[in-house]
C-alpha positions in Angstrom: -30.9 -12.6 -13.2 -29.7 -15.3 -10.8 -31.8 -17.1 -8.2 -29.2 -16.6 -5.5 -28.0 -13.5 -3.7 -25.4 -11.5 -5.5 -23.1 -9.2 -3.5 -20.5 -6.9 -5.0 -18.1 -6.1 -2.1 -16.6 -2.9 -3.6 -20.1 -1.5 -4.1 -22.5 -3.0 -1.5 -19.9 -3.6 1.2 -18.4 -0.1 1.0 -21.9 1.4 1.0 -23.1 -0.6 4.0 -20.0 0.3 6.1 -20.0 4.0 5.1 -23.7 4.3 6.1 -23.0 2.5 9.4 -20.1 4.9 10.2 -22.1 7.9 9.2 -25.0 6.9 11.3 -22.9 6.8 14.4 -20.9 10.0 13.4 -24.1 11.9 13.2 -25.0 11.0 16.8 -21.7 12.6 17.8 -22.2 15.8 15.9 -26.0 15.9 16.5 -27.1 16.5 12.9 -30.1 15.2 11.1 -29.6 13.0 8.0 -32.1 15.0 5.9 -30.3 18.3 6.7 -26.8 17.2 5.5 -24.8 18.8 2.7 -22.7 15.9 1.5 -19.8 16.2 -1.0 -18.3 13.1 -2.5 -15.2 12.5 -4.5 -15.4 9.4 -6.7 -18.3 8.4 -8.8 -17.4 4.9 -10.0 -18.9 1.6 -8.8 -18.2 2.3 -5.1 -19.1 6.0 -5.2 -22.4 5.3 -7.0 -23.4 2.5 -4.5 -22.5 4.7 -1.6 -24.6 7.6 -2.9 -27.6 5.4 -3.7 -27.6 3.9 -0.2 -27.2 7.3 1.5 -30.1 8.6 -0.7 -32.3 5.7 0.5 -31.4 6.5 4.1 -32.8 10.0 3.6 -29.7 12.0 2.6 -30.7 13.6 -0.6 -28.4 16.6 -0.8 -25.3 14.9 -2.4 -22.9 16.6 -4.8 -20.4 14.2 -6.4 -17.1 14.9 -8.2 -15.1 12.8 -10.6 -12.0 13.5 -12.7 -14.2 15.8 -14.9 -15.4 17.9 -12.0 -18.9 18.2 -10.5 -21.5 15.8 -11.8 -24.8 17.4 -12.8 -27.7 16.6 -15.0 -27.0 16.9 -18.8 -23.3 17.4 -18.2 -21.5 17.0 -21.6 -19.2 14.1 -22.3 -20.6 12.1 -19.4 -21.3 8.8 -21.3 -19.3 6.8 -18.8 -20.9 8.4 -15.8 -23.7 6.6 -13.9 -27.1 7.6 -15.2 -28.3 7.5 -11.6 -25.6 9.9 -10.4 -26.4 12.3 -13.2 -30.1 12.3 -12.3 -30.0 12.2 -8.5 -27.1 14.1 -7.3 -26.4 17.9 -7.3 -30.1 18.5 -8.0 -30.5 21.4 -5.6 -27.9 23.9 -6.9 -26.5 22.6 -10.1 -22.9 23.1 -8.8 -20.3 23.1 -11.6 -17.2 24.4 -9.9 -14.2 22.7 -8.1 -14.5 20.4 -5.2 -12.8 23.0 -3.1 -15.7 25.4 -3.8 -18.2 22.7 -3.2 -16.8 21.8 0.3 -17.6 25.3 1.6 -20.2 24.8 4.2 -20.5 21.1 3.7 -21.3 18.8 6.6 -19.8 15.6 5.2 -17.0 14.7 2.8 -16.8 11.1 1.6 -13.8 10.2 -0.6 -13.6 6.9 -2.6 -11.2 8.3 -5.2 -7.6 9.3 -5.2 -4.9 10.4 -2.8 -4.1 14.0 -1.7 -6.8 15.8 -3.7 -7.7 18.0 -0.8 -5.7 20.5 1.4 -6.3 21.5 4.9 -8.0 24.8 3.9 -10.7 22.7 2.2 -11.6 21.0 5.5 -11.4 24.3 7.4 -14.0 25.7 5.0 -16.6 23.0 5.8 -19.4 23.5 8.3 -18.9 23.3 12.0 -18.5 19.8 13.4 -17.8 18.4 9.9 -17.4 14.7 9.2 -14.5 13.5 6.8 -14.3 10.0 5.4 -11.1 9.9 3.4 -11.2 6.4 2.2 -8.7 6.1 -0.7 -6.0 3.4 0.0 -3.2 3.4 0.8 -3.0 7.1 0.8 -6.3 9.0 1.6 -7.7 12.1 -0.1 -6.2 14.2 2.8 -3.9 13.5 5.6 -6.2 12.5 8.5 -4.1 14.4 11.0 -4.7 17.6 9.0 -8.3 16.9 8.6 -8.7 16.3 12.3 -7.6 19.9 13.0 -10.9 21.1 11.7 -13.4 18.1 11.4 -15.1 16.6 14.4 -15.0 13.1 13.0 -12.4 11.6 10.7 -12.3 8.2 9.2 -10.0 6.4 6.7 -9.7 3.0 5.1 -6.6 2.3 6.9 -6.0 0.2 10.1 -3.3 2.5 11.5 -5.8 5.4 12.1 -8.9 5.4 14.2 -12.3 4.6 12.5 -11.2 2.2 9.8 -14.1 1.9 7.3 -13.4 -1.5 6.0 -15.7 -3.7 3.8 -14.9 -6.8 6.0 -17.2 -5.4 8.5 -20.1 -6.3 6.1 -19.1 -9.8 5.4 -19.3 -12.7 6.3 -22.1 -11.4 8.5 -24.4 -10.3 5.7 -24.0 -13.8 4.0 -24.7 -15.5 7.4 -28.0 -13.5 7.5 -28.9 -14.3 3.9 -28.3 -18.0 4.5 -30.3 -18.0 7.7 -33.2 -16.2 6.0 -32.9 -18.4 2.9 -33.0 -15.2 0.9 -33.0 -15.4 -2.9 -31.8 -11.8 -3.4 -30.3 -8.8 -1.8 -32.6 -5.8 -1.5 -32.1 -2.2 -0.5 -33.8 -3.1 2.8 -31.2 -5.8 3.3 -28.3 -3.3 2.9 -30.0 -0.8 5.2 -30.5 -3.5 7.8 -27.0 -4.7 7.6 -25.7 -1.1 8.0 -28.0 -0.6 11.0 -26.7 -3.8 12.6 -23.1 -2.9 12.2 -23.7 0.6 13.7 -25.5 -0.9 16.6 -22.4 -2.9 17.5 -21.0 0.3 19.0 -22.7 0.9 22.3 -23.6 4.4 23.5 -20.9 4.0 26.1 -18.3 3.1 23.5 -19.3 5.8 21.0 -16.9 8.7 20.5 -15.2 10.6 17.7 -12.4 8.0 17.5 -14.7 5.0 17.6 -17.7 5.1 15.3 -17.5 1.6 13.8 -16.7 -1.7 15.6 -13.4 -3.4 15.3 -13.3 -6.1 12.6 -12.5 -8.5 15.5 -15.6 -7.6 17.5 -17.4 -10.9 18.0 -20.7 -9.1 17.8 -20.1 -8.1 14.1 -20.7 -11.6 12.7 -22.2 -14.7 14.2 -19.7 -17.5 14.5 -20.9 -21.0 13.9 -19.7 -23.7 16.3 
């Protein structure tokens, strides 16, 4: 409705950095985006934005869970659940069980929800070379040390563990770009381009399981004006 770009950090910022991190994590585990089985915990503003951007990036097999369990089309008593999530996630199998059951054979877990909702056995049941992004703060969905016993790549939202997925990686760089381009709006293409740019800040020589996103202090992340 406005004639200026509008950016919601908890939504767009989270989605951009999650996709950037996942893009690089997939290079490590050598899996294709279209083949992924993704399980998400959290379907609020951030979770919905993340799912939408992953979907646009070709990752269509997403099953999301909220406090009422798995989200699926025509689920009763879901008036507060995003219509997009109801229509576009969990479309292949119509999963209705627990998140523990849903994680069996999953390639990726993304948590934007609540602390300590998973146990070590849940991660052990995931596919080989699994990716775990447990982003709840200050306490993640599972202890990253436990997750790392079974997952190939583990990330959190915290600065005291490797692979901090932090929204600050998306700004002020994205605003610098919008200003330079004299853009009047933020599009899906803008979000995808920002994610690609952040991912590319990690060189092939730097990329490893403990370094999939650049440091927030990396001068390549955002152009600094003199």
